[in-house]
PDB file of N, CA, C and O in Angstrom:
ATOM      1  N   MET A   1     -49.798 136.035 -90.694  1.00  0.00           N
ATOM      2  CA  MET A   1     -49.936 136.090 -89.660  1.00  0.00           C
ATOM      3  C   MET A   1     -50.895 135.236 -88.915  1.00  0.00           C
ATOM      4  O   MET A   1     -52.071 135.568 -89.059  1.00  0.00           O
ATOM      5  N   SER A   2     -50.602 133.947 -87.955  1.00  0.00           N
ATOM      6  CA  SER A   2     -51.338 132.770 -87.653  1.00  0.00           C
ATOM      7  C   SER A   2     -52.354 133.398 -86.211  1.00  0.00           C
ATOM      8  O   SER A   2     -51.953 133.929 -85.176  1.00  0.00           O
ATOM      9  N   GLU A   3     -53.629 133.112 -86.612  1.00  0.00           N
ATOM     10  CA  GLU A   3     -54.324 133.411 -84.930  1.00  0.00           C
ATOM     11  C   GLU A   3     -54.593 132.257 -84.408  1.00  0.00           C
ATOM     12  O   GLU A   3     -55.192 131.362 -85.005  1.00  0.00           O
ATOM     13  N   THR A   4     -54.153 132.191 -83.210  1.00  0.00           N
ATOM     14  CA  THR A   4     -54.048 131.040 -82.362  1.00  0.00           C
ATOM     15  C   THR A   4     -55.588 131.175 -81.338  1.00  0.00           C
ATOM     16  O   THR A   4     -55.902 132.212 -80.752  1.00  0.00           O
ATOM     17  N   LYS A   5     -56.308 130.032 -81.311  1.00  0.00           N
ATOM     18  CA  LYS A   5     -57.289 130.354 -80.625  1.00  0.00           C
ATOM     19  C   LYS A   5     -57.238 129.671 -79.183  1.00  0.00           C
ATOM     20  O   LYS A   5     -56.766 128.535 -79.210  1.00  0.00           O
ATOM     21  N   LYS A   6     -57.597 130.098 -78.039  1.00  0.00           N
ATOM     22  CA  LYS A   6     -57.137 129.703 -76.707  1.00  0.00           C
ATOM     23  C   LYS A   6     -58.600 128.458 -76.445  1.00  0.00           C
ATOM     24  O   LYS A   6     -59.830 128.504 -76.418  1.00  0.00           O
ATOM     25  N   THR A   7     -57.638 127.556 -76.314  1.00  0.00           N
ATOM     26  CA  THR A   7     -58.278 126.265 -75.648  1.00  0.00           C
ATOM     27  C   THR A   7     -58.336 125.964 -73.816  1.00  0.00           C
ATOM     28  O   THR A   7     -57.462 126.309 -73.020  1.00  0.00           O
ATOM     29  N   VAL A   8     -59.557 125.272 -73.505  1.00  0.00           N
ATOM     30  CA  VAL A   8     -59.669 125.525 -72.315  1.00  0.00           C
ATOM     31  C   VAL A   8     -60.409 123.890 -72.207  1.00  0.00           C
ATOM     32  O   VAL A   8     -61.011 123.397 -73.160  1.00  0.00           O
ATOM     33  N   PRO A   9     -60.229 123.175 -70.853  1.00  0.00           N
ATOM     34  CA  PRO A   9     -60.686 121.713 -71.155  1.00  0.00           C
ATOM     35  C   PRO A   9     -62.315 121.989 -70.842  1.00  0.00           C
ATOM     36  O   PRO A   9     -62.869 122.904 -70.232  1.00  0.00           O
ATOM     37  N   CYS A  10     -62.811 120.863 -71.487  1.00  0.00           N
ATOM     38  CA  CYS A  10     -64.404 120.593 -71.486  1.00  0.00           C
ATOM     39  C   CYS A  10     -64.757 120.476 -69.862  1.00  0.00           C
ATOM     40  O   CYS A  10     -64.080 119.785 -69.101  1.00  0.00           O
ATOM     41  N   ARG A  11     -65.725 121.125 -69.511  1.00  0.00           N
ATOM     42  CA  ARG A  11     -66.191 121.170 -68.016  1.00  0.00           C
ATOM     43  C   ARG A  11     -66.688 119.499 -67.895  1.00  0.00           C
ATOM     44  O   ARG A  11     -66.669 119.138 -66.718  1.00  0.00           O
ATOM     45  N   TYR A  12     -67.009 118.706 -68.598  1.00  0.00           N
ATOM     46  CA  TYR A  12     -67.459 117.564 -68.418  1.00  0.00           C
ATOM     47  C   TYR A  12     -66.544 116.483 -68.818  1.00  0.00           C
ATOM     48  O   TYR A  12     -66.267 115.558 -68.055  1.00  0.00           O
ATOM     49  N   CYS A  13     -66.018 116.606 -70.152  1.00  0.00           N
ATOM     50  CA  CYS A  13     -65.092 115.284 -70.333  1.00  0.00           C
ATOM     51  C   CYS A  13     -63.870 115.436 -70.669  1.00  0.00           C
ATOM     52  O   CYS A  13     -63.227 114.648 -71.363  1.00  0.00           O
ATOM     53  N   LYS A  14     -63.334 116.830 -70.025  1.00  0.00           N
ATOM     54  CA  LYS A  14     -61.838 117.604 -69.820  1.00  0.00           C
ATOM     55  C   LYS A  14     -61.181 117.534 -71.252  1.00  0.00           C
ATOM     56  O   LYS A  14     -60.226 118.300 -71.380  1.00  0.00           O
ATOM     57  N   HIS A  15     -61.436 116.919 -72.142  1.00  0.00           N
ATOM     58  CA  HIS A  15     -60.930 117.161 -73.601  1.00  0.00           C
ATOM     59  C   HIS A  15     -60.895 118.758 -73.925  1.00  0.00           C
ATOM     60  O   HIS A  15     -61.802 119.519 -73.589  1.00  0.00           O
ATOM     61  N   GLU A  16     -59.638 119.185 -74.675  1.00  0.00           N
ATOM     62  CA  GLU A  16     -59.378 120.718 -74.729  1.00  0.00           C
ATOM     63  C   GLU A  16     -60.389 121.019 -75.901  1.00  0.00           C
ATOM     64  O   GLU A  16     -60.503 120.281 -76.880  1.00  0.00           O
ATOM     65  N   VAL A  17     -60.992 121.985 -75.736  1.00  0.00           N
ATOM     66  CA  VAL A  17     -62.121 122.768 -76.406  1.00  0.00           C
ATOM     67  C   VAL A  17     -61.543 124.079 -76.952  1.00  0.00           C
ATOM     68  O   VAL A  17     -60.653 124.559 -76.250  1.00  0.00           O
ATOM     69  N   GLU A  18     -61.926 124.870 -78.252  1.00  0.00           N
ATOM     70  CA  GLU A  18     -62.119 126.295 -78.132  1.00  0.00           C
ATOM     71  C   GLU A  18     -62.693 127.241 -77.300  1.00  0.00           C
ATOM     72  O   GLU A  18     -63.919 127.233 -77.410  1.00  0.00           O
ATOM     73  N   LYS A  19     -62.255 128.080 -76.481  1.00  0.00           N
ATOM     74  CA  LYS A  19     -63.028 128.627 -75.839  1.00  0.00           C
ATOM     75  C   LYS A  19     -64.152 129.603 -76.464  1.00  0.00           C
ATOM     76  O   LYS A  19     -63.935 130.383 -77.392  1.00  0.00           O
ATOM     77  N   GLY A  20     -65.449 129.424 -75.772  1.00  0.00           N
ATOM     78  CA  GLY A  20     -66.310 130.129 -76.418  1.00  0.00           C
ATOM     79  C   GLY A  20     -67.447 129.296 -77.230  1.00  0.00           C
ATOM     80  O   GLY A  20     -68.590 129.754 -77.266  1.00  0.00           O
ATOM     81  N   ILE A  21     -67.144 128.114 -77.860  1.00  0.00           N
ATOM     82  CA  ILE A  21     -67.817 127.226 -78.393  1.00  0.00           C
ATOM     83  C   ILE A  21     -69.545 126.772 -77.750  1.00  0.00           C
ATOM     84  O   ILE A  21     -69.852 126.357 -76.632  1.00  0.00           O
ATOM     85  N   ARG A  22     -70.195 126.980 -78.642  1.00  0.00           N
ATOM     86  CA  ARG A  22     -71.354 126.176 -77.988  1.00  0.00           C
ATOM     87  C   ARG A  22     -71.774 124.590 -77.513  1.00  0.00           C
ATOM     88  O   ARG A  22     -72.754 124.255 -76.848  1.00  0.00           O
ATOM     89  N   ARG A  23     -70.890 123.887 -77.981  1.00  0.00           N
ATOM     90  CA  ARG A  23     -71.143 122.543 -77.855  1.00  0.00           C
ATOM     91  C   ARG A  23     -69.818 121.888 -77.837  1.00  0.00           C
ATOM     92  O   ARG A  23     -68.968 122.394 -78.571  1.00  0.00           O
ATOM     93  N   CYS A  24     -69.495 120.891 -77.159  1.00  0.00           N
ATOM     94  CA  CYS A  24     -68.504 120.230 -76.930  1.00  0.00           C
ATOM     95  C   CYS A  24     -68.199 118.925 -78.118  1.00  0.00           C
ATOM     96  O   CYS A  24     -68.818 117.875 -77.944  1.00  0.00           O
ATOM     97  N   PRO A  25     -67.473 119.007 -79.020  1.00  0.00           N
ATOM     98  CA  PRO A  25     -67.502 117.981 -80.326  1.00  0.00           C
ATOM     99  C   PRO A  25     -67.352 116.732 -79.588  1.00  0.00           C
ATOM    100  O   PRO A  25     -67.781 115.751 -80.195  1.00  0.00           O
ATOM    101  N   TYR A  26     -66.851 116.513 -78.431  1.00  0.00           N
ATOM    102  CA  TYR A  26     -66.264 115.230 -78.020  1.00  0.00           C
ATOM    103  C   TYR A  26     -67.624 114.425 -77.312  1.00  0.00           C
ATOM    104  O   TYR A  26     -67.844 113.297 -77.752  1.00  0.00           O
ATOM    105  N   CYS A  27     -68.513 114.935 -76.276  1.00  0.00           N
ATOM    106  CA  CYS A  27     -69.300 114.694 -75.522  1.00  0.00           C
ATOM    107  C   CYS A  27     -70.588 115.623 -75.738  1.00  0.00           C
ATOM    108  O   CYS A  27     -71.692 115.136 -75.496  1.00  0.00           O
ATOM    109  N   GLY A  28     -70.500 116.727 -76.114  1.00  0.00           N
ATOM    110  CA  GLY A  28     -71.922 117.050 -76.269  1.00  0.00           C
ATOM    111  C   GLY A  28     -72.540 117.917 -75.650  1.00  0.00           C
ATOM    112  O   GLY A  28     -73.728 118.194 -75.816  1.00  0.00           O
ATOM    113  N   THR A  29     -71.575 118.564 -74.665  1.00  0.00           N
ATOM    114  CA  THR A  29     -72.199 119.296 -73.264  1.00  0.00           C
ATOM    115  C   THR A  29     -72.410 120.394 -73.954  1.00  0.00           C
ATOM    116  O   THR A  29     -71.824 120.577 -75.022  1.00  0.00           O
ATOM    117  N   HIS A  30     -73.287 121.293 -73.438  1.00  0.00           N
ATOM    118  CA  HIS A  30     -73.543 122.897 -73.939  1.00  0.00           C
ATOM    119  C   HIS A  30     -72.483 123.743 -73.353  1.00  0.00           C
ATOM    120  O   HIS A  30     -71.930 123.376 -72.316  1.00  0.00           O
ATOM    121  N   ASN A  31     -72.195 124.722 -73.871  1.00  0.00           N
ATOM    122  CA  ASN A  31     -71.159 125.598 -73.449  1.00  0.00           C
ATOM    123  C   ASN A  31     -69.970 125.171 -72.516  1.00  0.00           C
ATOM    124  O   ASN A  31     -69.640 125.697 -71.453  1.00  0.00           O
ATOM    125  N   PRO A  32     -69.400 124.097 -73.155  1.00  0.00           N
ATOM    126  CA  PRO A  32     -68.264 123.347 -72.301  1.00  0.00           C
ATOM    127  C   PRO A  32     -66.948 124.118 -71.701  1.00  0.00           C
ATOM    128  O   PRO A  32     -66.115 123.680 -70.908  1.00  0.00           O
ATOM    129  N   SER A  33     -67.022 125.402 -72.329  1.00  0.00           N
ATOM    130  CA  SER A  33     -65.755 126.516 -71.576  1.00  0.00           C
ATOM    131  C   SER A  33     -66.245 127.298 -70.433  1.00  0.00           C
ATOM    132  O   SER A  33     -65.559 128.002 -69.691  1.00  0.00           O
ATOM    133  N   MET A  34     -67.721 127.058 -70.367  1.00  0.00           N
ATOM    134  CA  MET A  34     -68.289 127.896 -69.142  1.00  0.00           C
ATOM    135  C   MET A  34     -67.898 127.376 -67.642  1.00  0.00           C
ATOM    136  O   MET A  34     -67.920 126.175 -67.374  1.00  0.00           O
ATOM    137  N   ASN A  35     -67.638 128.100 -66.948  1.00  0.00           N
ATOM    138  CA  ASN A  35     -67.027 127.460 -65.616  1.00  0.00           C
ATOM    139  C   ASN A  35     -67.959 127.951 -64.737  1.00  0.00           C
ATOM    140  O   ASN A  35     -68.795 128.686 -65.264  1.00  0.00           O
ATOM    141  N   VAL A  36     -68.118 127.685 -63.027  1.00  0.00           N
ATOM    142  CA  VAL A  36     -69.047 127.709 -62.174  1.00  0.00           C
ATOM    143  C   VAL A  36     -69.429 129.271 -62.188  1.00  0.00           C
ATOM    144  O   VAL A  36     -70.535 129.807 -62.262  1.00  0.00           O
ATOM    145  N   LYS A  37     -68.103 129.834 -62.090  1.00  0.00           N
ATOM    146  CA  LYS A  37     -68.042 131.521 -61.730  1.00  0.00           C
ATOM    147  C   LYS A  37     -68.896 131.913 -63.032  1.00  0.00           C
ATOM    148  O   LYS A  37     -70.040 132.365 -62.978  1.00  0.00           O
ATOM    149  N   GLN A  38     -68.339 131.728 -63.937  1.00  0.00           N
ATOM    150  CA  GLN A  38     -69.603 132.439 -65.149  1.00  0.00           C
ATOM    151  C   GLN A  38     -70.414 132.132 -65.249  1.00  0.00           C
ATOM    152  O   GLN A  38     -71.027 132.982 -65.894  1.00  0.00           O
ATOM    153  N   ALA A  39     -71.364 130.896 -64.904  1.00  0.00           N
ATOM    154  CA  ALA A  39     -72.579 130.563 -64.599  1.00  0.00           C
ATOM    155  C   ALA A  39     -73.284 131.278 -63.776  1.00  0.00           C
ATOM    156  O   ALA A  39     -74.260 131.966 -64.077  1.00  0.00           O
ATOM    157  N   PHE A  40     -72.696 131.099 -62.461  1.00  0.00           N
ATOM    158  CA  PHE A  40     -73.349 131.988 -61.362  1.00  0.00           C
ATOM    159  C   PHE A  40     -73.485 133.532 -61.579  1.00  0.00           C
ATOM    160  O   PHE A  40     -74.356 134.149 -60.965  1.00  0.00           O
ATOM    161  N   VAL A  41     -72.547 134.231 -62.537  1.00  0.00           N
ATOM    162  CA  VAL A  41     -72.575 135.822 -62.818  1.00  0.00           C
ATOM    163  C   VAL A  41     -73.594 135.799 -63.929  1.00  0.00           C
ATOM    164  O   VAL A  41     -74.332 136.780 -64.021  1.00  0.00           O
ATOM    165  N   TRP A  42     -73.735 134.764 -64.818  1.00  0.00           N
ATOM    166  CA  TRP A  42     -74.863 134.956 -65.559  1.00  0.00           C
ATOM    167  C   TRP A  42     -76.205 134.898 -65.131  1.00  0.00           C
ATOM    168  O   TRP A  42     -77.102 135.653 -65.504  1.00  0.00           O
ATOM    169  N   THR A  43     -76.315 133.830 -64.216  1.00  0.00           N
ATOM    170  CA  THR A  43     -77.759 133.477 -63.542  1.00  0.00           C
ATOM    171  C   THR A  43     -78.307 134.574 -62.603  1.00  0.00           C
ATOM    172  O   THR A  43     -79.463 134.996 -62.628  1.00  0.00           O
ATOM    173  N   VAL A  44     -77.073 135.083 -61.558  1.00  0.00           N
ATOM    174  CA  VAL A  44     -77.313 136.836 -60.834  1.00  0.00           C
ATOM    175  C   VAL A  44     -78.081 137.704 -61.742  1.00  0.00           C
ATOM    176  O   VAL A  44     -79.268 138.030 -61.726  1.00  0.00           O
ATOM    177  N   SER A  45     -76.950 138.049 -62.673  1.00  0.00           N
ATOM    178  CA  SER A  45     -77.198 139.270 -63.681  1.00  0.00           C
ATOM    179  C   SER A  45     -78.723 139.013 -64.262  1.00  0.00           C
ATOM    180  O   SER A  45     -79.573 139.903 -64.257  1.00  0.00           O
ATOM    181  N   ALA A  46     -78.958 137.690 -64.760  1.00  0.00           N
ATOM    182  CA  ALA A  46     -80.336 137.303 -65.129  1.00  0.00           C
ATOM    183  C   ALA A  46     -81.637 138.041 -64.179  1.00  0.00           C
ATOM    184  O   ALA A  46     -82.511 138.859 -64.464  1.00  0.00           O
ATOM    185  N   ILE A  47     -81.258 137.277 -62.879  1.00  0.00           N
ATOM    186  CA  ILE A  47     -82.522 137.464 -61.920  1.00  0.00           C
ATOM    187  C   ILE A  47     -82.420 138.839 -61.557  1.00  0.00           C
ATOM    188  O   ILE A  47     -83.481 139.317 -61.157  1.00  0.00           O
ATOM    189  N   LEU A  48     -81.392 139.645 -61.585  1.00  0.00           N
ATOM    190  CA  LEU A  48     -81.503 141.187 -60.975  1.00  0.00           C
ATOM    191  C   LEU A  48     -82.139 141.728 -62.185  1.00  0.00           C
ATOM    192  O   LEU A  48     -82.819 142.710 -61.887  1.00  0.00           O
ATOM    193  N   PHE A  49     -82.168 141.470 -63.358  1.00  0.00           N
ATOM    194  CA  PHE A  49     -82.622 142.063 -64.403  1.00  0.00           C
ATOM    195  C   PHE A  49     -84.082 142.096 -64.449  1.00  0.00           C
ATOM    196  O   PHE A  49     -84.849 143.057 -64.379  1.00  0.00           O
ATOM    197  N   LEU A  50     -84.303 140.865 -64.579  1.00  0.00           N
ATOM    198  CA  LEU A  50     -85.711 140.272 -64.151  1.00  0.00           C
ATOM    199  C   LEU A  50     -86.584 141.222 -63.120  1.00  0.00           C
ATOM    200  O   LEU A  50     -87.628 141.787 -63.446  1.00  0.00           O
ATOM    201  N   TYR A  51     -86.033 141.287 -61.953  1.00  0.00           N
ATOM    202  CA  TYR A  51     -86.240 141.987 -60.870  1.00  0.00           C
ATOM    203  C   TYR A  51     -86.740 143.646 -61.077  1.00  0.00           C
ATOM    204  O   TYR A  51     -87.790 144.195 -60.741  1.00  0.00           O
ATOM    205  N   LEU A  52     -85.775 144.072 -61.630  1.00  0.00           N
ATOM    206  CA  LEU A  52     -85.846 145.521 -62.097  1.00  0.00           C
ATOM    207  C   LEU A  52     -86.690 146.027 -63.213  1.00  0.00           C
ATOM    208  O   LEU A  52     -87.172 147.156 -63.306  1.00  0.00           O
ATOM    209  N   LEU A  53     -86.823 144.846 -64.204  1.00  0.00           N
ATOM    210  CA  LEU A  53     -87.715 145.036 -64.976  1.00  0.00           C
ATOM    211  C   LEU A  53     -89.266 144.847 -64.249  1.00  0.00           C
ATOM    212  O   LEU A  53     -90.230 145.559 -64.529  1.00  0.00           O
ATOM    213  N   ALA A  54     -89.277 144.055 -63.546  1.00  0.00           N
ATOM    214  CA  ALA A  54     -90.632 143.818 -62.785  1.00  0.00           C
ATOM    215  C   ALA A  54     -90.999 145.011 -61.730  1.00  0.00           C
ATOM    216  O   ALA A  54     -92.115 145.482 -61.512  1.00  0.00           O
ATOM    217  N   PHE A  55     -89.905 145.324 -61.210  1.00  0.00           N
ATOM    218  CA  PHE A  55     -89.884 147.033 -60.379  1.00  0.00           C
ATOM    219  C   PHE A  55     -90.835 148.222 -61.046  1.00  0.00           C
ATOM    220  O   PHE A  55     -91.772 148.936 -60.688  1.00  0.00           O
ATOM    221  N   VAL A  56     -89.822 147.945 -62.534  1.00  0.00           N
ATOM    222  CA  VAL A  56     -90.114 149.345 -62.967  1.00  0.00           C
ATOM    223  C   VAL A  56     -91.796 149.322 -63.907  1.00  0.00           C
ATOM    224  O   VAL A  56     -92.629 150.203 -64.117  1.00  0.00           O
ATOM    225  N   LEU A  57     -91.734 148.197 -64.194  1.00  0.00           N
ATOM    226  CA  LEU A  57     -93.206 147.764 -64.433  1.00  0.00           C
ATOM    227  C   LEU A  57     -94.588 148.137 -63.529  1.00  0.00           C
ATOM    228  O   LEU A  57     -95.694 148.538 -63.894  1.00  0.00           O
ATOM    229  N   GLN A  58     -94.195 147.916 -62.566  1.00  0.00           N
ATOM    230  CA  GLN A  58     -95.164 148.067 -61.552  1.00  0.00           C
ATOM    231  C   GLN A  58     -94.874 149.400 -61.220  1.00  0.00           C
ATOM    232  O   GLN A  58     -95.818 149.820 -60.551  1.00  0.00           O
ATOM    233  N   ALA A  59     -94.046 150.234 -61.365  1.00  0.00           N
ATOM    234  CA  ALA A  59     -94.137 151.956 -61.007  1.00  0.00           C
ATOM    235  C   ALA A  59     -94.597 152.250 -61.894  1.00  0.00           C
ATOM    236  O   ALA A  59     -95.123 153.352 -61.736  1.00  0.00           O
ATOM    237  N   VAL A  60     -94.762 151.766 -63.116  1.00  0.00           N
ATOM    238  CA  VAL A  60     -95.586 152.573 -64.095  1.00  0.00           C
ATOM    239  C   VAL A  60     -96.936 152.418 -64.245  1.00  0.00           C
ATOM    240  O   VAL A  60     -97.669 153.371 -64.506  1.00  0.00           O
ATOM    241  N   LYS A  61     -97.350 151.231 -64.094  1.00  0.00           N
ATOM    242  CA  LYS A  61     -98.685 150.611 -64.167  1.00  0.00           C
ATOM    243  C   LYS A  61     -99.269 151.298 -62.561  1.00  0.00           C
ATOM    244  O   LYS A  61    -100.427 151.692 -62.427  1.00  0.00           O
ATOM    245  N   GLY A  62     -98.212 151.344 -61.406  1.00  0.00           N
ATOM    246  CA  GLY A  62     -99.437 151.902 -60.330  1.00  0.00           C
ATOM    247  C   GLY A  62     -98.968 153.568 -59.842  1.00  0.00           C
ATOM    248  O   GLY A  62     -99.679 154.208 -59.066  1.00  0.00           O
TER     249      GLY A  62
END
């Protein structure tokens, strides 16, 4: 049974690349399969995590 990898266009050079690779083999862009929506969700999640961590550390300290 052959396993087919899902391909998506690189967000910079538009060549087809495998979804989830870290670097485009054509142009070198980092995370070429990540679109704007995914980047936004990751950024907001990281900010919320850091905010909650600071809140918990402040509560424990004070």
